[in-house]
N, C-alpha and C positions, 0 to 999 in steps of 0.2 A: 425530433429525430425516432424515429418508434421502437419503443422499448427501449429507447437511451441508445439503440444502435440505427441506422439510416445512412440514403444513399448519398443523402446532404450532407452529413457530418465529414467532416475527418476522420473523427475519433468514435467508434463505436461505444456508444455507451452502449540440492544435494546434502541429500547428508551430509558431506563433507565441508569443510570449512574452505575458503579461498585463501585461507593465511593472511588475514586479514590484519595489518601495521597494528592500529591501536588496538591496546590492551584490553584484557580481560576488566582490570580496577578504574578502568578509565571511563568504560559506559557504566561498569558498575556505580561509579560516583554521579554521574549525570543522572542514571536516572533510579538511585538509593531513596529518594523520602517522598509517600506520595503526596506529602503536603506542600512540596515546589513546584505542581503541573498542576492547570488550569487552562480555561479558556479566554482567549484573547480577543477571536469576535468571530462572525460570521459573514458570507458572503452569500448571497442567495441570487444576487443578479454580477452579470458582469462588470458589469460599470463598477459595482464595489468595490472590485477587483482593483482597478485602477486607483482607490481614493483609500487603500490601504497602503500605509508607515511601509517606507522599506523596512525588513528586519534580519535577524540571521535568517542562516542557509536551512532551508525548508525540504523535508520531503513529504509526496504522502502518497497514502494507500488506497487503492481502486478496487474494486470486485466485483461481480455478479451480488444479485440480492441475497440474504444469508448466507454468506460464503464464511461467515464468524469474523470478519471484519472490527467489529462493537467490539468484542470479547477480545479478540488478541492485541490491539490497540490498548485496552483497562491493561489488560496483562503485561506488555510495556511499560506502562506507568504505572503498575504496581498497584493495579485496584483489583479488586474483588467487585463481585455480585453486589453486594451489599453495600458500596463504597464508591462504584463505578463514578467515572466521570464522560466517560462516552457512553449513551445510554442508547440499548440492546432491543431488541423486540423478535418474537417470530416472524411478526409480521413484517413483511417483505417494504420499505419505502419508508424506514422511520428516520433516514438521513434524508435532508432534503435542500440541504445549504452546505459549502464548501464549508469547514470547522476549524482552525487554528488553533491547536494546543500549543502552548511552551510550555519550555523541557529544561526545569528548573528554574530560578527565581535572575533578579536582575543581578550580573549582563545576562542575558538568555543567550544560549549560543545554537540552539535544536526550538524549531516552530515544525511541529510535527501538523499534518493536517489532514481532514478525515472527509473521504467522498460521497456523493450520493451512488448507490449501486446501480451497476447498469444489468441490461438483458432484459427478459418480458417483459415483466415489471417495471421495469425504465422508465422516464418520460425526458422527452427531446428538451425539455429545459434544461434538467438536468445534464445530458450530454452538452449543452452548449457552453455552459457554464464550465465543464471540467475541460473541456476542450479551449475556451478564452485563458482558465489557470495555464495547462500546460504552455500553451503558445506567448505567452508573456509575462510571464513570471518569471526575473531576473536570478531572484533567490533559491530556485527551485533547483536541486542536486539529484536526487532520485524517486520514482516510481517503484511503489511498492504493486504489482500484483497478484492480488492472493485467488489462490484456484483450489478449489472443494479438492483435496485427495482422494475420496471416495468416489464422486464424477466422473474427474480427467478432466484433459482439457476439452473443453465445448468450444460452439463455433463460435461463442460469444467471444470465450474465450481470445479463440487461435484471433479472430477480426481483432480482437485489440489489442495483441501484441502485432500484427502486423504491422495494425496502422501505427505503432510505439515505436516500434525498431523503426520505421522508415521517417519517422519526426525526426530520429535520433541520429538515423545515416544523415538527414539533410542537416543537420546543425555543425556536422562533419567534427561532431565530436568536442563542441563549445559548449553544449545545454548540459540536460540530466543525461542522466542512466537507469537503466531498468532492470527491476527485478525480483524476480519471480516469487511467490510465497505460497508453499506449498500449506493447507490450513486441515487442521481438520484427520491428521494420517493416523489417527489411533483406529478408524475405521476403515481402516488400510488393510488391517495384520491381518496373516489369514494366509489361505495357499495361495502360493502364486503372487506376495504380495512384491519381491522382489522387481518380477517382470510387471507389475502393474507400474513401479516406479520407475522402472526404466524405458516403459514405452512413456510416461508424464514427463522426463528430462527427453527424451527423443521429439516429442510433440513441442515442447514450447522452441526449442534450439532448433527446428524445422520453419517455425513463425516467426521468429524473430532470432534470429543466430547472434545476436551481439547482447544476448538478456542476459546476466551472470547468473550463476549456478542456482541453482531455487535452493531456500532455507526452508527445512523439513519444520512444520511445527505443530503442535495440540496444546490447547490449554485446558484442556481436561489434566492430562499426562504431565504440564510445564516443559512439553519439548521445542526447544531452538527459539525460547526465550529471548537466553542469552545471545545467543548468535546473532537471532535478528537488532538486538539493541546496537553490538558492537558494529553490522551493518548500517546502520543511521548515523552511527558517530562518526565512523570511518568517512561516508557519503558527504558529511559535514564537516570534515578535515578538522574536527577535534580531537 
């Protein structure tokens, strides 16, 4: 998959709340203690996914390289740069496998999956791994597609949204849901910020009409972290 995006693959590799039914206290309790979270296993090849024992509901994070995925996941898990669970780097390609993290100890009720970044610096095998996961994993409940708010919806983001939307519709609603997450919104502040936000929402909707309303986040300003946590617990049915 060229740049994690190629014609040979089926997957190119709201400030407002949705009125989630899950209470804030439930999400807070699940994500409260950093000591309760950890790495379960990693998969570098599609065949390794098949060998993973069936576990609780899973959500997966995907996005272009350097979209801020690692920092956002660490923030959701209550980790700082000093005790990060998901390693981040300014150099694209730090994540090269599907990394499964348990949220809380036994009984584990939610598993968070980190995936390699796609785009110009992505690799074909990473796209094949991601495609195999979302096509076969029965535990998958929601895909979070991260989009850099400062950059807007890039062609690779649009292609990913379109392909995920098609896969979701093909499952007739029995599979996963999709939700966009806008990262680094602190870089959007300034003139015409509301217009830029409106365009982001419109571009996402046009690419994937079934995508849930985007969640706006900033790890620097601690914006949107609790809303994203609530979204994950709602997706898992907790």
